[in-house]
C-alpha positions in Angstrom: 4.1 22.1 37.5 2.7 18.6 36.9 2.8 16.9 33.5 -0.6 16.6 31.8 -1.8 13.0 31.8 -1.3 11.1 28.6 -4.3 10.2 26.4 -2.8 6.7 26.0 -0.4 4.9 28.3 0.5 1.3 27.5 3.1 -0.3 29.8 4.9 -3.6 29.6 2.8 -4.9 26.7 3.6 -8.5 25.5 1.8 -10.5 22.9 2.8 -13.9 21.4 1.3 -15.7 18.4 2.6 -19.3 18.6 6.4 -19.2 18.3 6.3 -15.5 17.2 6.8 -12.9 19.9 5.0 -9.9 18.3 5.3 -7.5 21.2 7.9 -7.7 24.0 7.7 -5.4 27.0 6.4 -2.4 25.0 5.8 0.9 26.7 4.0 3.7 24.8 2.8 7.0 26.1 1.0 9.4 23.9 0.3 13.1 24.9 -3.3 14.2 24.6 -4.0 16.4 21.6 -0.9 15.4 19.7 0.0 13.5 16.6 2.2 10.5 17.5 4.0 8.5 14.9 4.7 4.8 15.2 7.1 3.4 12.7 9.0 0.2 12.1 9.7 -2.5 9.6 6.9 -4.8 8.4 6.4 -7.3 11.2 8.0 -5.0 13.9 4.8 -5.2 16.0 3.2 -1.9 15.3 -0.1 -3.1 14.0 -0.3 -5.7 16.8 0.2 -3.1 19.4 -2.5 -0.9 17.9 -4.8 -3.9 17.6 -4.4 -4.5 21.3 -5.3 -0.8 22.0 -8.4 -1.2 19.8 -9.5 -4.5 21.4 -8.9 -6.7 18.4 -6.3 -8.6 20.4 -5.7 -9.0 24.1 -2.2 -8.6 25.5 -0.6 -11.5 27.3 0.9 -9.1 29.8 1.0 -5.3 30.5 -1.4 -2.5 31.4 -3.4 0.1 29.5 -4.6 3.5 30.7 -6.9 5.7 28.7 -6.9 9.4 29.7 -5.5 8.5 33.1 -7.9 5.6 33.9 -7.0 1.9 33.9 -8.7 0.1 31.0 -9.1 -3.5 30.0 -10.2 -3.5 26.4 -11.6 -6.8 25.4 -13.3 -5.8 22.1 -13.5 -3.0 19.6 -16.9 -2.2 21.0 -15.3 -1.5 24.4 -12.5 0.6 22.6 -15.2 2.7 20.9 -17.0 3.2 24.2 -13.7 4.6 25.6 -13.4 7.1 22.7 -10.9 5.1 20.5 -11.4 4.9 16.8 -9.3 3.1 14.2 -9.0 3.5 10.4 -7.5 0.4 8.9 -5.2 0.3 6.0 -7.8 -1.7 4.0 -11.1 0.2 4.5 -13.9 -1.5 6.4 -16.7 -0.2 4.2 -19.6 -1.8 2.3 -19.3 -0.8 -1.3 -23.0 -1.2 -2.2 -24.2 1.0 0.7 -24.2 4.8 0.7 -21.7 6.8 2.7 -24.5 7.7 5.2 -25.5 4.1 5.7 -21.9 3.0 6.2 -21.6 5.5 9.1 -24.9 4.4 10.6 -24.3 0.6 10.2 -24.0 -0.8 13.7 -24.6 2.5 15.3 -28.3 3.2 14.5 -29.7 5.8 16.9 -33.2 4.2 16.7 -34.9 1.2 15.0 -36.9 3.2 12.5 -34.6 3.7 9.5 -36.1 6.9 8.1 -35.8 9.0 11.3 -32.5 7.3 12.1 -31.0 8.4 8.7 -32.2 12.0 9.2 -30.7 12.1 12.7 -27.3 10.7 11.5 -27.3 13.1 8.5 -27.8 16.1 10.8 -24.9 14.9 13.0 -22.6 14.2 10.1 -23.3 17.6 8.4 -22.3 19.3 11.7 -19.1 17.1 11.9 -18.2 17.9 8.3 -18.6 21.7 8.9 -16.4 21.4 12.0 -13.7 19.2 10.5 -13.7 20.1 6.8 -14.2 16.4 6.0 -16.6 16.9 3.1 -18.1 13.8 1.3 -21.2 13.1 -0.7 -23.4 11.3 1.9 -25.8 9.7 -0.5 -23.3 8.3 -3.0 -22.6 4.6 -2.9 -19.1 3.9 -1.5 -18.1 2.1 -4.7 -18.4 5.4 -6.5 -16.3 7.4 -4.1 -12.6 8.2 -4.9 -10.1 6.6 -2.5 -9.5 10.0 -0.7 -13.2 10.4 0.1 -13.4 6.8 1.3 -10.7 7.6 3.8 -12.5 10.7 4.9 -15.6 8.6 5.4 -13.7 6.2 7.7 -12.5 9.1 9.8 -16.0 10.6 9.9 -17.3 7.2 11.0 -14.9 7.1 13.9 -15.6 10.7 14.9 -19.4 10.1 14.8 -18.9 7.2 17.2 -17.2 9.6 19.6 -13.5 9.0 18.9 -11.2 11.3 20.9 -8.2 9.0 20.1 -7.8 8.1 16.4 -5.6 5.3 15.1 -4.6 5.6 11.4 -2.9 2.5 9.9 -0.9 3.4 6.8 -3.4 6.2 5.8 -1.5 7.4 2.8 -0.6 4.1 1.2 -3.2 4.5 -1.6 -3.5 8.3 -1.7 -2.2 10.7 -4.3 0.2 13.5 -3.2 -2.7 16.0 -3.3 -5.0 13.6 -1.2 -2.1 13.1 1.2 -1.8 16.9 1.8 -5.5 17.2 2.2 -5.4 14.4 4.8 -2.6 16.1 6.7 -4.6 19.4 6.8 -7.5 17.4 8.3 -5.3 15.8 10.9 -3.8 19.2 11.9 -7.3 20.5 12.3 -8.3 17.5 14.5 -5.2 18.0 16.6 -6.2 21.7 17.1 -9.6 20.5 18.3 -7.9 18.2 20.9 -8.1 14.9 19.1 -5.2 12.6 19.7 -3.9 10.9 16.6 -1.7 7.7 16.4 -0.2 7.5 13.0 1.3 4.1 11.7 3.3 4.7 8.6 6.4 3.6 6.7 6.9 7.1 5.2 9.4 8.8 7.3 9.1 12.2 5.5 5.4 12.2 6.6 6.4 11.5 10.2 8.8 14.5 10.2 6.2 16.7 8.5 3.2 16.0 10.7 4.1 14.4 14.0 4.9 15.9 17.4 6.6 12.7 18.7 7.7 9.3 17.3 8.1 5.8 18.5 10.2 3.4 16.5 9.7 -0.4 16.9 12.0 -3.2 15.8 11.5 -6.9 16.4 8.6 -6.3 18.7 10.3 -3.8 21.0 10.7 0.0 21.2 14.1 1.1 20.1 13.5 4.9 19.9 11.0 7.2 21.5 11.4 10.9 21.4 10.0 14.3 20.3 10.2 14.8 16.6 12.6 17.8 17.0 15.2 15.4 18.4 15.5 13.1 15.4 15.8 13.2 11.6 15.3 11.0 8.5 18.6 9.1 8.7 18.3 8.4 12.4 14.8 7.1 12.0 15.7 4.9 9.1 18.7 3.4 11.0 16.6 2.9 14.1 14.0 1.0 12.1 16.3 -1.3 10.3 19.3 -1.5 12.7 21.8 -0.4 10.0 22.3 2.4 7.5 19.9 2.4 4.7 20.7 3.5 1.1 17.7 4.5 -1.0 19.3 6.8 -3.6 20.3 5.9 -7.2 22.9 3.2 -7.9 26.0 4.2 -9.7 25.5 1.6 -12.4 24.3 3.1 -15.7 21.8 1.2 -17.9 22.8 -0.2 -21.2 19.6 -0.6 -23.2 19.5 -3.3 -25.8 16.8 -4.6 -28.2 13.2 -3.8 -27.9 11.4 -6.6 -26.1 7.9 -5.0 -26.0 6.4 -2.5 -28.3 2.9 -0.9 -28.0 1.5 1.4 -30.7 -1.7 3.5 -30.6 -3.2 1.8 -27.5 -6.6 3.3 -26.5 -9.4 2.0 -24.3 -12.7 3.1 -22.8 -14.4 2.1 -19.5 -17.8 0.4 -19.0 -19.5 3.8 -19.3 -17.8 4.6 -22.6 -15.5 7.2 -21.1 -12.0 7.2 -22.7 -9.4 6.1 -20.2 -6.5 5.8 -22.6 -6.0 8.0 -25.6 -3.8 6.5 -28.4 -0.3 6.1 -26.9 2.8 4.3 -27.8 5.9 3.0 -25.9 8.8 0.6 -26.2 10.6 -1.3 -23.5 14.2 -2.3 -24.1 16.3 -5.0 -22.6 18.5 -3.8 -19.7 16.4 -0.8 -18.9 14.0 0.4 -16.2 11.3 2.6 -17.5 9.3 4.5 -14.9 5.8 5.8 -15.4 5.0 8.8 -13.2 1.6 10.5 -12.7 -1.1 11.2 -10.3 -3.2 8.1 -9.8 -6.2 7.8 -12.1 -4.6 9.1 -15.2 -4.5 5.9 -17.2 -1.5 4.1 -15.6 -3.7 1.2 -14.3 -5.4 0.7 -17.6 -2.1 0.7 -19.4 -0.7 -2.0 -17.1 -3.8 -4.1 -17.6 -3.5 -3.9 -21.4 0.2 -4.8 -21.4 -0.4 -7.7 -19.0 -3.3 -9.1 -21.0 -5.9 -8.3 -18.3 -7.9 -6.2 -20.7 -8.2 -5.6 -24.5 -7.9 -2.2 -26.1 -10.4 -0.5 -28.4 -7.6 0.0 -30.8 -3.8 -0.4 -31.0 -1.2 -3.0 -31.5 1.3 -4.9 -29.2 4.4 -6.8 -30.1 5.9 -9.3 -27.6 8.2 -12.2 -28.1 8.1 -12.0 -31.9 4.3 -12.1 -32.0 1.8 -9.3 -32.7 -1.6 -8.8 -31.1 -4.5 -6.5 -32.0 -8.0 -5.8 -30.5 -9.6 -8.9 -32.1 -6.9 -11.2 -30.9 -5.3 -9.7 -27.8 -2.8 -11.1 -25.4 -4.1 -13.1 -22.4 -2.2 -13.6 -19.1 -1.4 -17.2 -19.8 0.1 -16.4 -23.2 2.0 -13.5 -21.7 3.7 -15.8 -19.2 4.6 -18.2 -22.1 6.2 -15.3 -23.9 8.3 -14.3 -20.9 6.2 -11.4 -19.5 5.6 -11.3 -15.7 3.4 -8.9 -13.8 3.4 -7.7 -10.2 0.0 -6.0 -9.9 -0.8 -2.7 -8.2 -3.3 -4.4 -5.8 -1.6 -7.4 -4.2 -4.7 -8.4 -2.3 -7.1 -8.4 -5.2 -4.8 -9.6 -8.0 -1.5 -10.8 -6.6 -2.5 -13.3 -3.9 -5.4 -15.5 -2.7 -5.4 -14.5 1.0 -6.9 -17.7 2.4 -4.3 -19.8 0.5 -1.1 -21.0 2.2 2.0 -19.0 1.1 3.3 -22.0 -1.0 0.0 -21.9 -3.0 0.3 -18.2 -3.6 3.9 -18.6 -4.6 3.0 -20.7 -7.7 -0.2 -18.9 -8.8 -0.3 -18.7 -12.6 2.6 -21.1 -12.9 1.0 -24.2 -11.4 0.6 -25.8 -14.8 4.3 -25.9 -15.7 6.1 -29.2 -15.8 8.0 -28.5 -12.6 4.7 -28.3 -10.7 2.3 -30.5 -12.6 2.8 -34.0 -14.3 0.1 -33.5 -16.9 -0.3 -29.7 -17.1 -3.1 -27.8 -15.5 -5.4 -29.3 -14.2 -3.4 -32.4 -13.6 -1.4 -34.2 -11.0 0.3 -31.4 -8.9 3.6 -31.6 -7.0 2.8 -29.8 -3.8 6.1 -30.9 -2.1 8.1 -29.3 -4.9 5.9 -26.2 -4.6 6.6 -25.9 -0.9 10.3 -26.4 -1.4 10.4 -23.6 -4.1 8.4 -21.3 -1.8 10.9 -21.8 1.0 13.7 -21.0 -1.4 11.9 -17.8 -2.6 11.3 -16.8 1.0 15.0 -17.2 1.9 16.1 -15.3 -1.2 13.6 -12.4 -0.8 13.8 -12.3 3.0 10.0 -13.0 3.5 9.2 -13.2 7.2 8.2 -15.4 8.8 9.8 -18.1 6.5 6.8 -20.4 6.8 5.4 -21.7 3.5 2.4 -23.2 5.4 1.3 -19.8 6.9 -1.8 -18.3 5.3 -1.0 -15.6 2.8 -3.3 -13.1 4.5 -1.4 -13.4 7.8 1.8 -11.9 6.4 2.4 -8.2 6.7 1.9 -6.0 3.6 5.6 -5.7 2.9 6.2 -9.5 3.1 3.2 -10.2 0.9 4.7 -7.8 -1.7 8.1 -9.6 -1.5 6.4 -12.9 -1.9 4.6 -11.7 -5.1 7.8 -10.2 -6.5 9.7 -13.4 -5.7 7.1 -15.5 -7.6 7.3 -13.4 -10.7 11.1 -12.8 -10.7 11.7 -16.5 -10.2 10.7 -17.1 -13.8 13.6 -14.9 -15.1 11.1 -12.9 -17.2 12.2 -11.0 -20.3 9.7 -8.3 -19.4 8.5 -7.4 -15.9 5.6 -5.1 -15.3 5.5 -3.7 -11.7 2.6 -1.6 -10.3 3.3 0.4 -7.1 6.3 -1.9 -6.1 6.6 -0.5 -2.6 3.1 0.6 -1.6 2.7 0.1 2.2 6.2 -1.3 2.4 8.8 -0.3 5.1 12.1 1.4 4.3 14.2 -1.7 4.6 12.0 -3.7 2.3 12.0 -0.7 -0.2 15.8 -0.9 -0.3 15.6 -4.7 -0.9 12.9 -4.5 -3.6 14.7 -1.7 -5.5 17.9 -3.9 -5.4 16.0 -6.8 -6.9 14.5 -4.7 -9.7 17.9 -3.4 -10.6 19.4 -6.9 -10.6 16.7 -8.0 -13.1 17.5 -5.0 -15.3 21.2 -5.8 -15.1 20.5 -9.4 -16.1 18.9 -8.1 -19.3 15.2 -7.8 -18.5 13.1 -4.9 -19.5 11.3 -3.5 -16.4 8.4 -1.1 -16.4 7.6 0.5 -13.0 4.4 2.4 -12.3 4.6 4.4 -9.1 2.9 7.3 -7.5 6.0 8.0 -5.4 8.3 10.5 -7.3 11.2 9.6 -5.0 10.9 6.0 -6.2 10.8 6.9 -9.9 13.8 9.1 -9.5 15.7 6.3 -7.6 14.9 3.5 -10.0 14.2 4.7 -13.6 16.6 5.1 -16.4 13.9 6.8 -18.5 10.6 8.3 -17.3 7.3 8.6 -19.0 4.7 10.9 -17.4 1.0 10.3 -17.8 -1.8 12.8 -17.6 -5.5 12.4 -18.6 -4.8 9.0 -20.4 -1.9 10.4 -22.5 1.8 10.4 -22.3 2.5 14.1 -21.5 6.2 13.7 -21.9 9.3 11.5 -21.8 12.6 12.4 -20.0 15.9 10.7 -19.6 16.7 10.4 -15.9 19.5 12.9 -16.2 16.8 15.6 -17.0 14.3 14.5 -14.3 13.6 16.7 -11.3 10.5 16.8 -9.1 9.7 20.2 -10.6 10.0 19.0 -14.2 8.0 15.9 -13.5 5.4 17.8 -11.6 4.8 20.2 -14.5 4.2 17.2 -16.8 2.0 15.5 -14.2 -0.1 18.7 -14.2 -0.7 18.5 -17.9 2.1 20.5 -19.5 3.3 18.9 -22.7 6.9 18.2 -23.7 
C-alpha cells in the first residue's frame, strides 16, 4: 500500500540573511489532513521556514511540493492561489474596517461594493455554519475581542480557499477559554481535511493537539516524529539542547518592608464603565507577587495605574516615601526617579520602538540620565555609551543576535522581551512591574527570564508579575492575588495555591 502524498514537502531548504544562516538543509513533510507542530527556540528558524512556504521569502536552495506538485512560491499571492493561508502572530487587520470588509479587502469578487459585500457575506455565513467560527461581521475590528479577531483571520484565509493553514503563535494572546475554543475549531478543520501547521512555544499544546511534531534548533531540524513517540521533557531538551528546569526554586522568599502601597484604587474607561472597583495591595521587598486571572478582568488597568500610565478616579498610592492621589498622580518619569520600573504587557506598542536600532530601544525612558546625556533630555546625547551598554545588556540577557545596530523589529519576540527586561532590570529598580513576562517566548527563554526575576527578588526588589499562564504564576510567585471583574477575588500564599483553587477564584468565587 502506497503512502498518501503529503500536503507539504519542503526539502533541503536553506536561507541566509547576511551573516545569519536562518535555515540550513531543512526538510519538512506534513501529512494531508493533519495538525503538525513546529517548535523551537526564538530564532531557531521556524518563522523563516513558514515565511518561505507562504512566499514572503524565497529560499536560497531547496525544493517545495504542494499536494504532490512542485511549486515555486514567489509571493503570498501565489501561496494563496496554491491553497496556503497564514495567520500571523500579530494580526493583519484594519481596525477601522468591519470584519466583513477585512475579509473582502484585496479579494473583492466584483467592483461594485454593495453586491460584492452581499456575495462575501453569503459565503462567510456558510463558512461560519460549516466551521463554527462565529463572529459579528458588521462590527469594526477594533471592537472585537482578541479571540474573535483570530477567528476572523482564520475565516479570511478559508474564504480565500486555504486548504493548508499556517498559524504562528496562535495562543500567545488568548485566554485559556479562548485557547480551548481555538483547539476545538482546529480539530473541526482537521476533520474536514484541512492541513494545519502550528508554530508555538507551548509544548503542552503540541502534545494536546498535534498529530506530529518537528523541532528546530539553530536553523536545522533536530527531531521529527509522530506525537505518540515523544513527550514534554524530550521536546524541551530537543529545543534547547539541554535539560530545562521550569519548576519552583527551592529558595524561600523573605519579605521585608513595604515598597509600594495602593489603597482603594478605582477607575472607569472612556465609556464610563467601571474597570477597577476599589482595591488595595502592598508590595514588599524580597517578594514576587503574582496576579492571576482571565485577561480583561482589570489586570491591565491596575498595571497602568501603578506604572503612572493612567490616573484613577479614586484611591491613593505610596511609593518611595511619597503619596499620590487622583489630582496629583504618578507619571512614568517620576516613577523611574522613585525606583519603579515597568515591563509592559505589549512589548510592541509600549516596550519598544520597532524601527529604532536595538541600542536606542535599550535606553528608552532613561536617555535623559547623566550617563547618557550631558545636559539632561533633550540635550547632548552619548550614543557611543548607549551602544556599549546595549551590548553589555545583550550579553547578560543572551539577546540574539548580539547586534546593537539591528532594528528592534527584526529580533524574534523572545529576544525583544529579553531586551525590554534587560533595560528595566539594568536600573536595579526597587519595584519592578512585569506584564505577561513570557508571552510568545520559547521554553529556554522562559527559564532564563524566570531566573532573572528571582534574582531581582533575592536582591531585595519587590516584583509584581501579571500573567495569564497559571503555570508561570505557580512557578514564580511567593504570594498570589486573583482578579475577577475588576476586584481582587482572593489572596493565597503559594503553599495553598493549586490550579483548582486559583481557578475557582478566577471564576468569581470569593475568599
